[in-house]
RODO-2510 file (C-alpha; in nm, 4 decimals, decimal comma):
residues 474
     n   res          X          Y          Z
     1     m   -11,3361    -8,1335    -2,0166
     2     a   -10,9819    -8,0735    -2,0769
     3     t   -10,8836    -7,7054    -2,0823
     4     p   -10,7243    -7,6019    -2,4345
     5     p   -10,3615    -7,5010    -2,4454
     6     p   -10,3252    -7,1218    -2,4748
     7     s   -10,2699    -7,0169    -2,8384
     8     p    -9,8825    -6,9155    -2,9016
     9     e    -9,9875    -6,5410    -2,9438
    10     a   -10,1274    -6,4935    -2,6117
    11     p    -9,8449    -6,4869    -2,4098
    12     r    -9,6361    -6,3030    -2,6792
    13     a    -9,8744    -6,0243    -2,6764
    14     l    -9,8517    -5,9879    -2,2755
    15     l    -9,4650    -5,9309    -2,3204
    16     p    -9,3191    -5,5727    -2,3759
    17     e    -9,2258    -5,4675    -2,7070
    18     v    -8,8754    -5,5511    -2,7617
    19     d    -8,6604    -5,2310    -2,8806
    20     p    -8,4453    -5,3812    -3,1539
    21     y    -8,2008    -5,0677    -3,1084
    22     a    -8,1820    -5,0787    -2,7272
    23     k    -7,8358    -5,2024    -2,7480
    24     l    -7,7093    -4,9377    -2,9783
    25     p    -7,5275    -4,6162    -2,8951
    26     a    -7,7569    -4,3110    -2,8117
    27     e    -7,6982    -4,1578    -3,1248
    28     a    -7,8000    -4,4393    -3,3443
    29     h    -8,1063    -4,5220    -3,1253
    30     e    -8,2366    -4,1861    -3,1608
    31     v    -8,2080    -4,1888    -3,5379
    32     l    -8,3132    -4,5278    -3,5847
    33     a    -8,6265    -4,5287    -3,3491
    34     l    -8,7936    -4,2693    -3,5810
    35     s    -8,9644    -4,3076    -3,9191
    36     p    -8,7038    -4,2470    -4,2202
    37     t    -8,8972    -3,9267    -4,2936
    38     l    -8,9096    -3,8007    -3,9235
    39     a    -8,5425    -3,8856    -3,8965
    40     v    -8,4542    -3,6700    -4,2053
    41     l    -8,6632    -3,3925    -4,0781
    42     k    -8,4970    -3,3983    -3,7308
    43     l    -8,1527    -3,3986    -3,8620
    44     g    -8,1911    -3,2106    -4,1893
    45     l    -8,3834    -2,9060    -4,0072
    46     p    -8,0894    -2,7851    -3,8193
    47     l    -7,8595    -2,8198    -4,1351
    48     a    -8,1270    -2,6330    -4,3631
    49     l    -8,0939    -2,3524    -4,0958
    50     a    -7,7393    -2,3570    -4,1172
    51     s    -7,7394    -2,3614    -4,5061
    52     f    -7,9600    -2,0281    -4,4454
    53     f    -7,6695    -1,8816    -4,2865
    54     q    -7,4289    -1,9908    -4,5253
    55     a    -7,6424    -1,8792    -4,8327
    56     g    -7,7242    -1,5538    -4,6350
    57     f    -7,3523    -1,4910    -4,5870
    58     n    -7,2493    -1,5537    -4,9545
    59     l    -7,5479    -1,3500    -5,0986
    60     t    -7,4795    -1,0706    -4,8651
    61     e    -7,0863    -1,0951    -4,9337
    62     v    -7,1538    -1,0621    -5,3110
    63     w    -7,3551    -0,7269    -5,2446
    64     v    -7,0828    -0,5970    -5,0055
    65     f    -6,8074    -0,6747    -5,2668
    66     g    -7,0014    -0,5185    -5,5499
    67     k    -6,9867    -0,1877    -5,3423
    68     v    -6,6117    -0,1725    -5,3720
    69     g    -6,6628     0,0643    -5,6603
    70     d    -6,4511    -0,0913    -5,9288
    71     n    -6,7670    -0,2019    -6,1636
    72     g    -6,7634    -0,5402    -6,0120
    73     a    -6,3781    -0,6256    -6,0717
    74     s    -6,3332    -0,7159    -5,7058
    75     l    -6,6524    -0,9104    -5,6818
    76     a    -6,5582    -1,1141    -5,9995
    77     g    -6,2042    -1,1712    -5,8963
    78     a    -6,3300    -1,2757    -5,5283
    79     a    -6,5980    -1,5161    -5,7096
    80     v    -6,3188    -1,7059    -5,9087
    81     s    -6,0895    -1,7192    -5,6124
    82     d    -6,3841    -1,8885    -5,4087
    83     m    -6,4157    -2,1443    -5,6656
    84     l    -6,0641    -2,2379    -5,6697
    85     t    -6,0239    -2,2640    -5,2995
    86     a    -6,3558    -2,4313    -5,2877
    87     l    -6,1811    -2,7235    -5,4711
    88     f    -6,0292    -2,8167    -5,1077
    89     a    -6,3293    -2,7397    -4,9005
    90     l    -6,5113    -2,9938    -5,1593
    91     l    -6,2299    -3,2297    -5,1280
    92     a    -6,2820    -3,2205    -4,7382
    93     s    -6,6379    -3,2661    -4,7887
    94     g    -6,5913    -3,5447    -5,0447
    95     l    -6,3527    -3,7309    -4,8048
    96     g    -6,5479    -3,6588    -4,5250
    97     n    -6,8394    -3,8276    -4,6899
    98     a    -6,6043    -4,1538    -4,6584
    99     a    -6,5815    -4,0479    -4,2995
   100     v    -6,9545    -4,0153    -4,2542
   101     t    -6,9974    -4,3506    -4,4159
   102     q    -6,7662    -4,5327    -4,1701
   103     i    -6,8572    -4,3528    -3,8568
   104     s    -7,2435    -4,3993    -3,9296
   105     q    -7,2120    -4,7503    -4,0080
   106     a    -6,9755    -4,8096    -3,7192
   107     t    -7,2481    -4,6389    -3,4800
   108     g    -7,5078    -4,8346    -3,6245
   109     a    -7,3406    -5,1524    -3,5623
   110     g    -7,2352    -5,0435    -3,2201
   111     n    -6,8882    -5,0290    -3,2957
   112     e    -6,7549    -4,7257    -3,1069
   113     e    -6,3928    -4,7902    -3,1396
   114     r    -6,4063    -4,8103    -3,5399
   115     a    -6,5945    -4,4907    -3,5206
   116     r    -6,3402    -4,3155    -3,3252
   117     a    -6,0743    -4,4683    -3,5546
   118     a    -6,2552    -4,3081    -3,8704
   119     a    -6,2832    -3,9801    -3,6886
   120     r    -5,9062    -3,9717    -3,6041
   121     s    -5,8468    -4,0618    -4,0009
   122     a    -6,0665    -3,7628    -4,1042
   123     v    -5,8870    -3,5283    -3,9105
   124     f    -5,5260    -3,6709    -4,0297
   125     i    -5,6714    -3,6214    -4,3908
   126     g    -5,7663    -3,2675    -4,3019
   127     l    -5,4159    -3,1969    -4,2353
   128     l    -5,2865    -3,3137    -4,5490
   129     l    -5,5462    -3,1068    -4,7557
   130     s    -5,4415    -2,7932    -4,5655
   131     l    -5,1094    -2,8424    -4,6732
   132     g    -5,2524    -2,8855    -5,0374
   133     s    -5,4255    -2,5680    -5,0092
   134     a    -5,1343    -2,3658    -4,9030
   135     v    -4,9626    -2,4744    -5,2220
   136     v    -5,2387    -2,3107    -5,4118
   137     g    -5,1941    -1,9936    -5,2524
   138     l    -4,7932    -2,0029    -5,3300
   139     l    -4,9304    -2,0703    -5,7158
   140     a    -5,1635    -1,7817    -5,6643
   141     t    -5,0351    -1,5415    -5,9351
   142     p    -5,0428    -1,8112    -6,2613
   143     l    -5,3732    -1,9346    -6,1468
   144     g    -5,5012    -1,5735    -6,1560
   145     e    -5,3761    -1,5235    -6,5110
   146     a    -5,5348    -1,8524    -6,6208
   147     f    -5,8928    -1,7864    -6,4698
   148     m    -5,9547    -1,4333    -6,3851
   149     h    -6,0276    -1,1673    -6,6460
   150     p    -5,7774    -0,8875    -6,6501
   151     t    -5,9914    -0,6405    -6,5110
   152     a    -6,0462    -0,8686    -6,2044
   153     r    -5,6666    -1,0064    -6,1559
   154     e    -5,4928    -0,7915    -5,9144
   155     a    -5,7644    -0,7850    -5,6378
   156     g    -5,8505    -1,1479    -5,7277
   157     t    -5,5012    -1,2931    -5,7054
   158     a    -5,4231    -1,1229    -5,3804
   159     f    -5,7629    -1,2537    -5,2136
   160     l    -5,7080    -1,6158    -5,3507
   161     r    -5,3330    -1,6079    -5,2123
   162     i    -5,4499    -1,5288    -4,8367
   163     m    -5,7508    -1,7586    -4,8510
   164     a    -5,5596    -2,0620    -4,9817
   165     l    -5,2666    -2,0059    -4,7476
   166     g    -5,5086    -1,9858    -4,4680
   167     g    -5,7222    -2,2713    -4,5939
   168     f    -5,6863    -2,4862    -4,2932
   169     g    -5,9492    -2,3286    -4,1109
   170     t    -6,2057    -2,4197    -4,3802
   171     v    -6,0915    -2,7607    -4,4187
   172     f    -6,0988    -2,8397    -4,0397
   173     m    -6,4452    -2,6717    -4,0039
   174     v    -6,5919    -2,9021    -4,2714
   175     v    -6,4039    -3,2112    -4,1182
   176     a    -6,5496    -3,1356    -3,7753
   177     i    -6,9058    -3,0649    -3,9180
   178     g    -6,8734    -3,4135    -4,1198
   179     i    -6,7874    -3,6016    -3,8009
   180     l    -7,0828    -3,4581    -3,5936
   181     r    -7,3243    -3,5102    -3,8501
   182     a    -7,2330    -3,8646    -3,8953
   183     r    -7,3243    -3,9183    -3,5206
   184     g    -7,6617    -3,7884    -3,5785
   185     d    -7,5717    -3,4456    -3,4395
   186     s    -7,6862    -3,1506    -3,6514
   187     v    -7,7301    -2,8795    -3,3912
   188     r    -7,3868    -2,8076    -3,3016
   189     p    -7,2988    -2,7650    -3,6857
   190     l    -7,5666    -2,5186    -3,6698
   191     v    -7,4010    -2,3320    -3,4146
   192     l    -7,0652    -2,3298    -3,5663
   193     i    -7,1639    -2,1980    -3,9038
   194     a    -7,4110    -1,9204    -3,7368
   195     c    -7,1071    -1,8040    -3,5519
   196     v    -6,8506    -1,7824    -3,8121
   197     s    -7,1016    -1,6528    -4,0954
   198     i    -7,2054    -1,3482    -3,8622
   199     a    -6,8788    -1,2569    -3,7104
   200     t    -6,7100    -1,2781    -4,0708
   201     l    -6,9868    -1,0754    -4,2549
   202     l    -6,9911    -0,8022    -3,9738
   203     l    -6,6151    -0,7636    -4,0024
   204     e    -6,6108    -0,7475    -4,3839
   205     m    -6,8483    -0,5003    -4,3976
   206     a    -6,6854    -0,2617    -4,1347
   207     f    -6,3666    -0,3021    -4,3718
   208     i    -6,5440    -0,2397    -4,6784
   209     f    -6,7737     0,0484    -4,5522
   210     g    -6,5166     0,1962    -4,3313
   211     w    -6,7047     0,1427    -3,9965
   212     g    -6,5437     0,2353    -3,6947
   213     g    -6,2922     0,4805    -3,8346
   214     l    -6,1348     0,1723    -4,0524
   215     d    -6,0110     0,2524    -4,3907
   216     p    -6,2153     0,1382    -4,6813
   217     s    -5,9532    -0,0761    -4,8350
   218     g    -6,1449    -0,3266    -5,0666
   219     i    -6,1558    -0,7071    -5,0283
   220     v    -5,8021    -0,7928    -4,8987
   221     p    -5,8863    -0,7367    -4,5380
   222     c    -6,1619    -0,9242    -4,5703
   223     a    -5,9648    -1,2394    -4,6774
   224     w    -5,7612    -1,1961    -4,3646
   225     v    -6,0904    -1,1651    -4,1624
   226     t    -6,2431    -1,4865    -4,3227
   227     v    -5,8988    -1,6975    -4,2666
   228     i    -5,8415    -1,5903    -3,8939
   229     l    -6,2347    -1,6883    -3,8005
   230     r    -6,2538    -2,0063    -3,9935
   231     g    -5,9409    -2,1084    -3,8170
   232     l    -6,0785    -2,0400    -3,4572
   233     t    -6,4016    -2,2284    -3,5768
   234     g    -6,2209    -2,5008    -3,7142
   235     i    -6,0624    -2,5606    -3,3564
   236     w    -6,3737    -2,4927    -3,2038
   237     g    -6,5383    -2,7709    -3,3918
   238     l    -6,2276    -3,0258    -3,3194
   239     w    -6,2942    -2,9811    -2,9612
   240     m    -6,6602    -3,0461    -3,0084
   241     v    -6,5706    -3,3791    -3,1962
   242     n    -6,3438    -3,4830    -2,9303
   243     g    -6,6343    -3,4567    -2,6961
   244     t    -6,8457    -3,7069    -2,8810
   245     l    -6,5666    -3,9370    -3,0113
   246     p    -6,2494    -3,8878    -2,8103
   247     l    -5,9732    -3,8627    -3,0719
   248     r    -5,7069    -3,9626    -2,8282
   249     p    -5,6267    -4,3323    -2,8900
   250     a    -5,6187    -4,5856    -2,6473
   251     r    -5,2737    -4,6634    -2,4990
   252     g    -5,0703    -4,8737    -2,7468
   253     t    -5,2911    -4,7646    -3,0350
   254     p    -5,1637    -4,5799    -3,3154
   255     f    -5,3235    -4,2314    -3,3778
   256     v    -5,4111    -4,3488    -3,7297
   257     d    -5,5635    -4,6869    -3,8155
   258     r    -5,3852    -4,7818    -4,1468
   259     k    -5,6793    -5,0219    -4,2558
   260     v    -5,9511    -4,7602    -4,1681
   261     l    -5,7410    -4,5007    -4,3434
   262     s    -5,6801    -4,6732    -4,6526
   263     e    -6,0785    -4,7636    -4,6713
   264     q    -6,1396    -4,3646    -4,6012
   265     v    -5,8838    -4,2626    -4,8696
   266     r    -6,0204    -4,5280    -5,1085
   267     m    -6,3936    -4,4240    -5,0925
   268     g    -6,3379    -4,0595    -4,9926
   269     l    -6,1154    -3,9816    -5,3304
   270     i    -6,3865    -4,0890    -5,5448
   271     s    -6,6321    -3,8959    -5,3557
   272     a    -6,3804    -3,5935    -5,3351
   273     v    -6,3683    -3,5946    -5,7137
   274     q    -6,7575    -3,6121    -5,7407
   275     q    -6,7715    -3,3098    -5,4976
   276     s    -6,5388    -3,1165    -5,7128
   277     v    -6,7186    -3,1827    -6,0480
   278     r    -6,9766    -2,9182    -5,9804
   279     v    -6,6827    -2,6531    -5,9377
   280     l    -6,4919    -2,7742    -6,2312
   281     g    -6,8004    -2,7636    -6,4496
   282     m    -6,8277    -2,4021    -6,3437
   283     l    -6,4688    -2,3112    -6,4161
   284     a    -6,5155    -2,4783    -6,7501
   285     l    -6,8046    -2,2519    -6,8315
   286     v    -6,5953    -1,9399    -6,7349
   287     a    -6,3165    -2,0522    -6,9557
   288     l    -6,5603    -2,1282    -7,2765
   289     a    -6,7103    -1,7868    -7,2087
   290     n    -6,3575    -1,6290    -7,2500
   291     l    -6,2995    -1,8684    -7,5459
   292     r    -6,6186    -1,8654    -7,7460
   293     l    -6,7430    -1,4950    -7,7052
   294     a    -6,6150    -1,1604    -7,7998
   295     e    -6,4406    -0,9505    -7,5403
   296     d    -6,7601    -0,7315    -7,4215
   297     s    -7,0052    -1,0314    -7,4595
   298     g    -6,7468    -1,2291    -7,2980
   299     h    -6,6992    -0,9918    -7,0030
   300     n    -7,0865    -0,9769    -6,9360
   301     l    -7,1189    -1,3329    -6,9282
   302     f    -6,8109    -1,3852    -6,7071
   303     i    -6,9601    -1,1431    -6,4605
   304     a    -7,3157    -1,2974    -6,4938
   305     l    -7,1812    -1,6585    -6,4262
   306     t    -7,0020    -1,5507    -6,1260
   307     v    -7,2930    -1,3744    -5,9798
   308     w    -7,5327    -1,6688    -6,0476
   309     s    -7,2743    -1,8886    -5,8749
   310     k    -7,3278    -1,7094    -5,5791
   311     i    -7,7212    -1,6693    -5,5846
   312     d    -7,7367    -2,0412    -5,7091
   313     i    -7,5684    -2,1268    -5,3467
   314     p    -7,8899    -2,1176    -5,1580
   315     m    -8,0489    -2,3985    -5,3505
   316     i    -7,7067    -2,6069    -5,3588
   317     m    -7,6918    -2,5561    -4,9911
   318     l    -8,0230    -2,6715    -4,9200
   319     a    -7,9856    -2,9717    -5,1182
   320     f    -7,6559    -3,0701    -4,9497
   321     a    -7,8240    -3,0078    -4,6226
   322     w    -8,1138    -3,2611    -4,6866
   323     g    -7,8348    -3,4837    -4,8389
   324     g    -7,6236    -3,4629    -4,5590
   325     a    -7,9189    -3,5577    -4,3059
   326     t    -7,9777    -3,8510    -4,5217
   327     a    -7,6252    -3,9912    -4,5534
   328     p    -7,5818    -4,0941    -4,1955
   329     i    -7,9346    -4,2508    -4,1682
   330     v    -7,8707    -4,4705    -4,4571
   331     g    -7,5025    -4,5435    -4,2958
   332     m    -7,6696    -4,5999    -3,9545
   333     s    -7,9545    -4,8157    -4,0985
   334     l    -7,7117    -5,0570    -4,2967
   335     g    -7,4827    -5,0837    -4,0053
   336     a    -7,7892    -5,1883    -3,7984
   337     k    -7,8588    -5,4417    -4,1007
   338     e    -8,1965    -5,2495    -4,1853
   339     p    -8,1685    -5,1917    -4,5585
   340     e    -8,5475    -5,1439    -4,5978
   341     h    -8,5107    -4,8591    -4,3569
   342     a    -8,2014    -4,7379    -4,5603
   343     r    -8,4165    -4,7271    -4,8874
   344     r    -8,6875    -4,5296    -4,7442
   345     a    -8,4683    -4,3000    -4,6056
   346     a    -8,3018    -4,2087    -4,9295
   347     w    -8,6292    -4,1479    -5,1017
   348     a    -8,7273    -3,9326    -4,8098
   349     g    -8,4364    -3,7054    -4,8300
   350     a    -8,4679    -3,6767    -5,1983
   351     r    -8,8153    -3,5697    -5,1832
   352     v    -8,7940    -3,3184    -4,9199
   353     a    -8,4786    -3,1649    -5,0930
   354     a    -8,6873    -3,1304    -5,4043
   355     f    -8,9736    -3,0010    -5,2283
   356     a    -8,7516    -2,7286    -5,0423
   357     a    -8,6004    -2,6351    -5,3767
   358     l    -8,9341    -2,4801    -5,4784
   359     v    -8,8677    -2,2073    -5,2480
   360     n    -8,5831    -2,1130    -5,4436
   361     v    -8,7464    -2,0910    -5,7579
   362     m    -9,0094    -1,8678    -5,6326
   363     m    -8,7323    -1,6579    -5,4722
   364     v    -8,5818    -1,6318    -5,7926
   365     f    -8,8941    -1,5414    -6,0073
   366     v    -9,0228    -1,2920    -5,7700
   367     f    -8,6672    -1,1211    -5,6225
   368     g    -8,4250    -1,2000    -5,8907
   369     a    -8,4251    -0,8566    -6,0757
   370     d    -8,3746    -0,7123    -5,7408
   371     l    -8,0807    -0,9413    -5,6499
   372     v    -7,9216    -0,8669    -5,9785
   373     s    -7,9540    -0,5077    -5,9918
   374     a    -7,8509    -0,4894    -5,6176
   375     f    -7,5262    -0,6733    -5,6913
   376     l    -7,4316    -0,5331    -6,0474
   377     p    -7,5778    -0,1678    -6,0309
   378     t    -7,3430    -0,0180    -6,2927
   379     e    -7,2989    -0,3405    -6,5200
   380     p    -7,6398    -0,3481    -6,7209
   381     g    -7,5213    -0,5710    -6,9888
   382     a    -7,3974    -0,8361    -6,7203
   383     a    -7,7203    -0,7787    -6,4982
   384     a    -7,9345    -0,8691    -6,7964
   385     d    -7,7305    -1,2057    -6,8608
   386     a    -7,7416    -1,2851    -6,4970
   387     l    -8,1239    -1,2309    -6,4811
   388     s    -8,1978    -1,4398    -6,8064
   389     l    -7,9657    -1,7215    -6,6965
   390     l    -8,1668    -1,7339    -6,3485
   391     h    -8,4619    -1,7451    -6,5207
   392     h    -8,3557    -2,0156    -6,7717
   393     i    -8,2130    -2,2492    -6,4774
   394     a    -8,4459    -2,1838    -6,1757
   395     p    -8,7445    -2,4168    -6,2883
   396     v    -8,4954    -2,7074    -6,2835
   397     y    -8,3812    -2,6448    -5,9271
   398     p    -8,5868    -2,9365    -5,7711
   399     l    -8,4608    -3,1721    -6,0174
   400     m    -8,1033    -3,0696    -5,9473
   401     a    -8,1585    -3,0675    -5,5648
   402     l    -8,3289    -3,4305    -5,5827
   403     g    -8,0228    -3,5360    -5,7754
   404     m    -7,7752    -3,3810    -5,5181
   405     a    -7,9591    -3,5580    -5,2248
   406     i    -7,9680    -3,8924    -5,3902
   407     a    -7,5811    -3,8672    -5,4662
   408     y    -7,5514    -3,8174    -5,0406
   409     a    -7,7838    -4,1605    -5,0178
   410     f    -7,5352    -4,3480    -5,2386
   411     n    -7,2132    -4,2004    -5,0483
   412     g    -7,4036    -4,3185    -4,6983
   413     a    -7,4193    -4,6644    -4,8132
   414     g    -7,0815    -4,6538    -4,9151
   415     d    -7,1301    -4,6537    -5,2935
   416     m    -6,8994    -4,3423    -5,4263
   417     v    -6,8535    -4,4574    -5,7896
   418     r    -7,2116    -4,4195    -5,9472
   419     p    -7,2377    -4,0487    -5,8032
   420     l    -6,9058    -3,9596    -5,9580
   421     i    -7,0017    -4,1103    -6,3024
   422     w    -7,3259    -3,9431    -6,3355
   423     d    -7,2047    -3,6083    -6,2113
   424     a    -6,8906    -3,6176    -6,4468
   425     v    -7,1111    -3,7007    -6,7415
   426     l    -7,3631    -3,4684    -6,6943
   427     l    -7,1495    -3,1535    -6,5677
   428     l    -6,8470    -3,1900    -6,7811
   429     v    -6,9461    -3,3777    -7,0835
   430     v    -7,2910    -3,2947    -7,1568
   431     q    -7,2967    -2,9482    -7,0283
   432     g    -6,9800    -2,8671    -7,1602
   433     a    -7,0382    -2,9664    -7,4935
   434     l    -7,3696    -2,8041    -7,5064
   435     a    -7,2043    -2,4755    -7,4164
   436     f    -6,9278    -2,5054    -7,6457
   437     f    -7,1584    -2,5790    -7,9426
   438     l    -7,4626    -2,3402    -7,8617
   439     g    -7,2419    -2,0690    -7,7011
   440     a    -7,0404    -1,9518    -7,9871
   441     e    -7,0785    -1,5774    -8,0694
   442     d    -7,2230    -1,6872    -8,4254
   443     t    -7,4621    -1,9157    -8,2754
   444     l    -7,6833    -1,8181    -7,9714
   445     a    -7,4075    -1,6654    -7,7699
   446     a    -7,4791    -1,6302    -7,4219
   447     t    -7,8070    -1,7784    -7,4563
   448     g    -7,6534    -2,1077    -7,5647
   449     f    -7,5000    -2,1241    -7,2209
   450     f    -7,7969    -2,0860    -7,0427
   451     i    -7,9813    -2,3384    -7,2615
   452     a    -7,6787    -2,5781    -7,1813
   453     l    -7,7202    -2,5211    -6,7881
   454     t    -8,0966    -2,5887    -6,8111
   455     i    -8,0750    -2,9022    -7,0212
   456     s    -7,7986    -3,0360    -6,7661
   457     g    -8,0156    -2,9545    -6,4684
   458     v    -8,3090    -3,1647    -6,6178
   459     f    -8,0561    -3,4819    -6,6404
   460     q    -7,9181    -3,4249    -6,3014
   461     g    -8,2229    -3,5315    -6,1590
   462     l    -8,3886    -3,7800    -6,3818
   463     v    -8,0563    -3,9922    -6,4042
   464     p    -7,9845    -4,0252    -6,0132
   465     a    -8,3677    -4,0890    -5,9672
   466     f    -8,3846    -4,3661    -6,2196
   467     l    -8,0384    -4,5397    -6,0538
   468     l    -8,2003    -4,5088    -5,6843
   469     y    -8,5047    -4,6772    -5,8192
   470     r    -8,2874    -4,9591    -5,9765
   471     r    -8,0713    -4,9965    -5,6403
   472     r    -8,0586    -5,2850    -5,4224
   473     w    -7,9927    -5,1834    -5,0727
   474     s    -7,7745    -5,4533    -4,8869
***
């Protein structure tokens, strides 16, 4: 009797399992070999911890600047200055998102030369942004007159001038962190952020409180401390980048590949505008507060909005952290031609960001009153407005975080247009219109601003989630 031939499955079962990512660079292999959720957690946890350092720095800086003794004028001036200079940090972040897309997709495809070219383009763009920030420093006086309340203008303008002229440190720090993140490295960005945050805060406190025999001279020395330390950190970050993606081009190759640069600028400018819309929306609210309310109530709301912009940072930073972890996973997955892995990673990052935001909701309702009273001990009207604003907006933090993380997932896939459209419509048109009509002195006054922010926050989650559901990954 003849022996039946072996089934086709039998020998296949005896073969070792083939690793589909074995030929990819180690950075891509480590990310894609995990499930999307585990990959998001592995890459996102150090970024989330880094966000705590950033948030702790910002909150403590608000408290320190509130101790200057000028009824919150220095605090408010520095906050508006931060909004104006943050435009360049956000531009660097937005343009960096394009670099993350290029580098992560090239890494997933195993194209190391293209990844290096994208990193060099990001450094070149960082140089141009640094020059733009310096121009803002030269225009500090007219900008202070346009955006700062008279009580905060003198200290705020001086603070803005120094921070903008020395903005190169912030820009290159953001560029370096973006490149490292694109390669699946979130530990060294944590080291960079932790070191600069702790060192800056300690020196700022020394100048504000007069430690070590220093003259307590307000916030201007703090600006010098910040730009010097961020400059050193930016240089350190670029040194780290050079270790993972050597920036020196091969002999006969230009430092900047025009094709790569053109693509990065095309995507990056769209993402940069999208990254800046949140700050522009906040500046619009500050301007509307002065326009629609009487002087006293306008001053209180102006202070409340600037304090909220600082207390709001933990939620935003956490959402950016989880979104920042999601984008390179999506990019590497698409570079490796694994669209299903990219889709699942996008939803995983959005879910984790929304869940993490629940911590911020709890912190606002438990410690919100203590935070506000600590920051504004001598401004009862502004403190009441700030606390009311927090209680209105905190319940929608998970939806806002969900939308921010989804925007990063779209960016990782190379889609910069749709996040820009939904942010512009929601944060400028919808939020601005609601604040204008509801926030008039004879309507709901400050409460109208709070309601506008809450409604906008709801749509900031629902609209991106719907668009992600409809997304067809390729």
